[in-house]
C-alpha positions in Angstrom: -167.1 -111.3 10.3 -164.1 -110.6 12.5 -162.5 -107.3 13.5 -159.0 -107.2 15.0 -158.8 -105.4 18.3 -156.2 -102.9 17.1 -158.6 -101.5 14.4 -159.8 -98.0 15.4 -163.5 -97.7 16.4 -163.9 -94.3 14.6 -162.2 -93.4 11.4 -162.5 -90.6 8.8 -163.8 -92.3 5.7 -166.3 -92.2 2.8 -169.0 -94.4 4.2 -170.9 -94.8 0.9 -167.8 -95.8 -1.1 -166.6 -98.3 1.5 -170.1 -99.8 1.7 -170.3 -100.2 -2.1 -166.8 -101.9 -2.2 -167.6 -104.4 0.6 -171.1 -105.0 -0.8 -169.7 -105.8 -4.3 -167.0 -108.1 -3.0 -169.1 -110.0 -0.5 -171.9 -110.3 -3.1 -169.5 -111.8 -5.6 -168.1 -114.2 -3.0 -171.5 -115.4 -2.0 -172.6 -115.8 -5.6 -169.6 -118.1 -6.5 -169.6 -120.1 -3.3 -172.1 -123.0 -3.3 -170.5 -124.8 -0.4 -168.3 -123.7 2.5 -168.1 -120.2 3.8 -167.5 -116.5 3.1 -165.7 -114.5 5.7 -165.0 -110.8 6.1 -162.0 -109.8 8.3 -161.1 -106.2 9.1 -157.5 -105.6 10.4 -154.8 -103.0 10.8 -151.6 -103.5 8.8 -148.1 -102.7 10.1 -148.2 -99.6 7.9 -151.3 -98.3 9.5 -153.7 -99.3 6.7 -157.2 -100.6 7.3 -157.5 -104.0 5.6 -160.8 -105.5 4.5 -160.3 -109.1 3.5 -163.1 -111.2 2.0 -162.2 -114.9 1.8 -164.4 -117.5 0.2 -164.3 -121.3 -0.5 -165.8 -120.9 -3.9 -164.9 -121.9 -7.4 -161.7 -119.9 -7.5 -160.1 -118.0 -10.4 -157.3 -119.1 -12.7 -154.0 -117.3 -12.2 -153.8 -115.9 -15.8 -157.3 -114.4 -15.3 -156.7 -112.6 -12.0 -154.4 -110.0 -13.7 -157.3 -108.9 -15.9 -160.1 -109.5 -13.5 -160.7 -105.8 -12.6 -161.2 -104.8 -16.2 -164.8 -104.1 -17.3 -166.8 -107.2 -18.4 -163.9 -109.7 -17.8 -165.4 -113.1 -16.9 -163.4 -116.2 -16.1 -165.5 -118.6 -18.1 -168.6 -118.2 -20.3 -170.2 -121.2 -18.7 -169.9 -119.5 -15.3 -171.8 -116.5 -16.7 -174.7 -118.7 -17.7 -174.8 -120.5 -14.4 -174.1 -117.7 -11.9 -174.5 -114.4 -13.8 -171.5 -112.2 -14.7 -169.5 -109.8 -12.5 -169.9 -107.3 -15.3 -168.6 -103.9 -14.2 -168.8 -104.8 -10.5 -165.1 -105.5 -9.9 -164.0 -102.7 -12.2 -166.1 -100.2 -10.3 -164.8 -101.7 -7.0 -161.2 -101.1 -8.1 -162.0 -97.5 -9.2 -163.8 -96.7 -5.9 -160.8 -98.1 -4.0 -158.4 -96.0 -5.9 -160.5 -92.9 -5.3 -160.0 -93.5 -1.6 -156.2 -93.8 -2.3 -156.4 -97.5 -1.6 -155.4 -100.7 -3.3 -157.2 -104.0 -4.1 -155.6 -107.4 -4.8 -156.8 -111.0 -5.2 -155.3 -114.4 -4.4 -157.1 -117.4 -5.8 -156.8 -121.1 -6.7 -159.2 -123.0 -8.9 -161.5 -125.2 -6.8 -160.1 -123.7 -3.5 -161.5 -120.2 -3.4 -160.5 -116.6 -3.5 -159.4 -113.8 -1.1 -159.9 -110.2 -2.1 -158.0 -107.7 0.1 -158.7 -103.9 0.1 -156.3 -101.7 1.9 -157.3 -98.1 2.7 -155.3 -95.3 4.4 -158.0 -94.3 6.9 -157.2 -91.8 9.7 -158.5 -92.4 13.2 -161.2 -89.9 14.4 -162.2 -88.7 17.8 -165.2 -90.5 19.4 -168.6 -88.9 18.5 -171.0 -88.5 21.4 -174.6 -87.8 20.7 -178.1 -89.1 21.6 -180.0 -91.0 19.0 -183.4 -89.6 18.0 -186.5 -91.7 18.4 -186.7 -92.1 14.6 -183.2 -93.8 14.6 -184.1 -96.1 17.5 -187.5 -97.3 16.1 -187.6 -98.3 12.4 -190.3 -96.4 10.5 -193.1 -98.6 9.3 -194.8 -97.7 6.0 -198.5 -96.9 6.2 -199.1 -98.6 2.9 -198.3 -102.3 2.8 -197.4 -103.8 -0.6 -197.0 -107.3 -2.0 -193.5 -107.3 -3.5 -191.9 -109.8 -5.9 -188.1 -109.7 -5.6 -186.0 -111.2 -8.3 -182.4 -111.5 -7.0 -179.9 -114.4 -7.4 -177.5 -113.5 -4.6 -178.6 -115.0 -1.3 -177.0 -112.2 0.8 -178.8 -109.5 -1.3 -182.0 -111.5 -1.0 -181.7 -111.3 2.8 -181.0 -107.6 2.8 -183.9 -106.8 0.5 -186.3 -109.0 2.5 -185.2 -107.4 5.8 -185.6 -103.8 4.4 -189.0 -104.4 2.9 -190.5 -106.4 5.8 -189.3 -103.6 8.2 -191.5 -101.3 6.2 -194.5 -103.7 6.6 -194.4 -105.2 3.0 -195.0 -108.8 2.1 -192.0 -110.3 0.2 -191.7 -113.2 -2.2 -188.2 -114.2 -3.4 -187.1 -115.7 -6.7 -183.6 -116.2 -8.0 -183.7 -115.7 -11.8 -185.7 -114.3 -14.7 -187.3 -117.6 -15.6 -188.6 -117.9 -12.0 -189.9 -114.3 -11.8 -191.9 -114.7 -15.0 -193.3 -118.0 -13.8 -194.2 -116.6 -10.4 -195.7 -113.5 -11.9 -197.7 -115.5 -14.5 -199.2 -117.8 -11.8 -200.0 -115.0 -9.3 -199.9 -111.7 -11.2 -202.9 -110.4 -9.4 -201.1 -110.9 -6.0 -198.3 -108.5 -6.6 -198.1 -104.7 -6.5 -194.5 -104.3 -7.8 -191.5 -106.3 -9.0 -188.0 -105.5 -7.8 -185.8 -106.9 -10.6 -182.1 -107.5 -10.4 -180.6 -106.7 -13.8 -177.8 -109.3 -13.8 -179.1 -112.8 -13.1 -178.3 -116.3 -14.4 -180.5 -118.3 -16.9 -182.5 -115.2 -17.8 -181.4 -111.6 -16.9 -183.7 -108.8 -15.6 -183.8 -106.9 -18.9 -185.0 -110.0 -20.8 -187.5 -110.9 -18.1 -188.9 -107.3 -18.1 -189.3 -107.3 -21.9 -191.2 -110.6 -21.7 -193.6 -109.3 -19.1 -194.2 -106.0 -21.0 -194.9 -108.0 -24.2 -198.0 -109.4 -22.5 -199.3 -105.9 -22.0 -198.9 -105.9 -18.3 -198.3 -102.5 -16.6 -197.1 -103.8 -13.3 -194.4 -101.5 -11.9 -190.9 -102.9 -12.3 -187.9 -101.4 -10.5 -184.4 -102.3 -11.7 -181.9 -103.3 -9.0 -178.3 -103.2 -10.0 -174.8 -102.6 -8.7 -173.8 -100.5 -11.7 -174.9 -96.9 -11.2 -174.2 -95.9 -14.8 -176.4 -93.6 -17.0 -176.1 -96.1 -19.9 -177.5 -99.0 -17.9 -180.3 -96.8 -16.4 -181.3 -96.0 -20.0 -181.2 -99.7 -20.9 -183.5 -100.5 -18.0 -186.0 -97.8 -18.8 -186.0 -98.7 -22.5 -186.8 -102.3 -21.6 -189.9 -101.1 -19.8 -188.8 -100.7 -16.2 -190.3 -97.8 -14.2 -187.4 -96.8 -12.1 -183.8 -97.7 -11.0 -182.2 -98.4 -7.7 -178.4 -99.0 -7.3 -176.8 -101.3 -4.7 -176.1 -101.3 -1.9 -179.8 -100.6 -1.3 -180.6 -98.0 1.3 -183.9 -97.8 3.3 -184.5 -94.2 2.3 -183.8 -94.8 -1.3 -186.1 -97.8 -1.4 -188.9 -95.9 0.3 -188.6 -93.0 -2.1 -188.8 -95.2 -5.2 -191.8 -97.2 -3.9 -193.5 -93.9 -2.9 -192.9 -92.4 -6.4 -194.8 -95.2 -8.0 -198.0 -94.0 -6.4 -199.2 -97.5 -5.6 
């Protein structure tokens, strides 16, 4: 990640929306980049807009698709969906969040060369904030109850975030990258796990299908849905499939703790 020197240190902004936008775009870039790199650059445009540019060396997008790419459930190629998992509502939501902040989003891409997504936001510079951090902010809180957690997530960046958040709480983490692997790992070592964190959108076998297959065996192991789509309809879909709860990306430490605590493990 690079940040231009002329970018203000403090700005007035919606932290949650910006985090969701960057999380979605970086997550997609990592998902579709098998070789090469993903770079985030933050700069200040001549017009005073803060620009977030996510550039990857991935598979790229055809020019005729880019015009429709921010519509719900648009996928460049059905074979890509099977291999990588779809973008689903992710880019549509990203565009909507950007517009709610009075910003714009655009994409430049070439097949086989990669893509660059650029978000421009009119963020005003804010005065510096001076305060002392509390002891709770300086020292990560460690959970008193340690769990063995099976995490099913295909995106490597998301895997790293989940592993970091859970291990900071003292939990033991095992990572798998699709529904087939989570079923295999759970079948081989089901007595070893206290809870499964299941990404809904994964290649080969998605989280909904994997959950139904686990529940068909009669298992009551707690399963928590992890998704980037904070929609009531998808939450209902997850619960109907047999999942116990629902957490939306980007994952927050407090949110994750609250869900795990609510399971009474």
